[in-house]
MARBA-3410 file (N, C-alpha, C, O; in Angstrom, 1 decimal):
57
108.6,-145.9,79.9,107.6,-145.6,79.1,107.7,-146.4,77.8,106.7,-146.8,77.3 ~ 109.0,-146.6,77.3,109.2,-147.3,76.1,108.7,-148.8,76.4,108.1,-149.5,75.6 ~ 109.1,-149.3,77.6,108.6,-150.7,77.9,107.1,-150.9,77.9,106.5,-151.9,77.4 ~ 106.4,-149.8,78.4,105.0,-149.7,78.4,104.5,-149.9,76.9,103.5,-150.7,76.6 ~ 105.1,-149.1,76.1,104.7,-149.1,74.7,104.9,-150.6,74.1,104.0,-151.1,73.4
106.1,-151.2,74.3,106.4,-152.5,73.8,105.3,-153.5,74.4,104.8,-154.3,73.7 ~ 105.0,-153.4,75.8,104.1,-154.3,76.2,102.7,-154.2,75.7,101.9,-155.2,75.8 ~ 102.3,-153.0,75.2,101.0,-152.9,74.6,101.0,-153.0,73.1,100.1,-152.6,72.4 ~ 102.1,-153.5,72.6,102.3,-153.7,71.1,102.2,-152.4,70.2,101.8,-152.4,69.1 ~ 102.5,-151.4,70.9,102.7,-150.0,70.1,104.0,-150.0,69.4,104.1,-149.6,68.3
105.0,-150.5,70.1,106.3,-150.5,69.5,106.8,-152.1,69.3,106.4,-152.9,70.1 ~ 107.6,-152.3,68.3,108.1,-153.6,68.2,109.1,-154.1,69.3,109.0,-155.2,69.8 ~ 109.9,-153.2,69.5,110.9,-153.5,70.7,111.5,-152.2,71.2,111.3,-151.1,70.6 ~ 112.2,-152.3,72.3,112.8,-151.1,72.9,114.2,-150.9,72.4,115.1,-151.6,72.9 ~ 114.4,-150.0,71.5,115.7,-149.8,71.0,116.8,-149.2,71.9,118.0,-149.2,71.7
116.1,-148.6,73.0,117.1,-148.0,73.9,117.9,-149.1,74.7,118.9,-148.8,75.3 ~ 117.3,-150.3,74.6,118.1,-151.4,75.3,119.2,-151.9,74.6,120.0,-152.6,75.1 ~ 119.3,-151.5,73.2,120.4,-152.0,72.4,121.6,-151.0,72.3,122.5,-151.3,71.6 ~ 121.4,-149.9,73.0,122.5,-148.9,72.9,123.5,-149.1,73.9,123.1,-149.3,75.1 ~ 124.8,-149.2,73.6,125.8,-149.4,74.6,126.2,-148.2,75.3,125.9,-147.1,74.9
126.9,-148.3,76.3,127.4,-147.1,77.2,128.4,-146.3,76.2,129.2,-146.9,75.4 ~ 128.3,-145.1,76.4,129.2,-144.2,75.7,130.6,-144.1,76.4,130.7,-143.9,77.7 ~ 131.6,-144.1,75.6,133.0,-144.1,76.1,133.8,-143.1,75.5,133.6,-143.1,74.3 ~ 134.5,-142.3,76.1,135.4,-141.2,75.5,136.5,-141.8,74.7,137.2,-142.8,75.2 ~ 136.7,-141.3,73.4,137.8,-141.8,72.7,139.2,-141.4,73.4,140.2,-142.1,73.4
139.2,-140.1,74.0,140.4,-139.7,74.6,140.2,-139.6,76.1,139.3,-139.0,76.5 ~ 141.0,-140.3,76.8,140.8,-140.5,78.3,140.9,-139.0,78.9,141.6,-138.2,78.4 ~ 140.2,-138.7,80.0,140.3,-137.5,80.7,141.6,-137.4,81.4,142.2,-138.4,81.8 ~ 142.0,-136.1,81.4,143.4,-135.8,82.2,143.0,-135.7,83.6,141.8,-135.5,83.9 ~ 143.9,-135.7,84.4,143.7,-135.5,85.8,143.5,-134.1,86.0,144.2,-133.2,85.5
142.3,-133.8,86.9,141.9,-132.5,87.2,142.7,-131.8,88.1,143.3,-132.5,89.0 ~ 142.8,-130.4,88.0,143.6,-129.7,89.0,142.7,-129.5,90.2,141.7,-128.9,90.1 ~ 143.2,-129.9,91.4,142.4,-129.8,92.7,142.9,-128.8,93.5,142.5,-128.7,94.7 ~ 143.7,-127.8,93.0,144.2,-126.7,93.8,143.0,-125.7,93.9,142.1,-125.7,93.0 ~ 143.0,-124.9,94.9,142.0,-123.8,95.0,142.0,-122.8,93.9,143.1,-122.4,93.4
140.8,-122.4,93.4,140.6,-121.3,92.5,140.9,-119.9,93.1,141.3,-119.0,92.3 ~ 140.7,-119.7,94.4,140.8,-118.5,95.0,141.6,-118.7,96.3,141.7,-119.8,97.0 ~ 142.1,-117.5,96.7,142.8,-117.4,98.0,141.7,-117.4,99.0,140.6,-117.3,98.7 ~ 142.1,-117.5,100.3,141.0,-117.5,101.3,140.5,-116.2,101.4,139.2,-116.0,101.6 ~ 141.3,-115.2,101.3,140.8,-113.8,101.4,139.8,-113.4,100.2,138.8,-112.6,100.3
140.1,-114.0,99.0,139.2,-113.7,97.9,137.9,-114.5,98.1,136.9,-113.9,97.8 ~ 137.9,-115.6,98.6,136.8,-116.4,99.0,136.0,-115.8,100.0,134.7,-115.7,99.9 ~ 136.5,-115.2,101.1,135.8,-114.5,102.1,135.2,-113.2,101.6,134.0,-112.9,101.9 ~ 135.9,-112.6,100.7,135.1,-111.3,100.1,133.9,-111.8,99.3,132.9,-111.1,99.4 ~ 133.9,-112.9,98.4,132.7,-113.3,97.7,131.7,-113.8,98.6,130.6,-113.6,98.2
132.0,-114.3,99.7,130.9,-114.8,100.6,130.3,-113.6,101.2,129.1,-113.6,101.3 ~ 131.1,-112.6,101.7,130.5,-111.5,102.2,129.7,-110.6,101.3,128.8,-110.1,101.7 ~ 130.1,-110.5,100.1,129.3,-109.9,99.0,128.0,-110.6,98.8,127.0,-110.0,98.7 ~ 128.1,-112.0,98.7,126.8,-112.7,98.6,125.9,-112.5,99.8,124.6,-112.4,99.6 ~ 126.3,-112.5,100.8,125.6,-112.3,102.1,124.9,-110.9,102.1,123.7,-110.8,102.3
125.6,-109.9,101.8,125.1,-108.6,101.7,124.1,-108.3,100.6,123.1,-107.6,100.8 ~ 124.4,-109.0,99.5,123.5,-108.9,98.4,122.2,-109.7,98.7,121.1,-109.2,98.3 ~ 122.2,-110.8,99.4,121.0,-111.6,99.8,120.1,-110.8,100.9,118.9,-111.0,101.1 ~ 120.8,-109.9,101.7,120.1,-109.0,102.5,119.6,-107.8,101.9,118.9,-107.0,102.6 ~ 119.8,-107.6,100.7,119.4,-106.5,100.0,120.0,-105.2,100.4,119.4,-104.2,100.2
121.3,-105.2,100.9,122.0,-104.1,101.3,122.7,-103.4,100.1,123.1,-102.3,100.2 ~ 122.9,-104.0,99.1,123.5,-103.5,97.8,122.5,-103.3,96.7,122.8,-102.9,95.6
END
């Protein structure tokens, strides 16, 4: 849309083209890839979601 405005002489230039990519000052730490729930806890959540979707609760 900005290019369209530049092409039609509504704007002098597209300032968005002059913006550099954003870079974090502090690098990200490694993420914890371990499971948040045990298998039993996950199964309970899925069962509850299923019964809720059926309108049983």
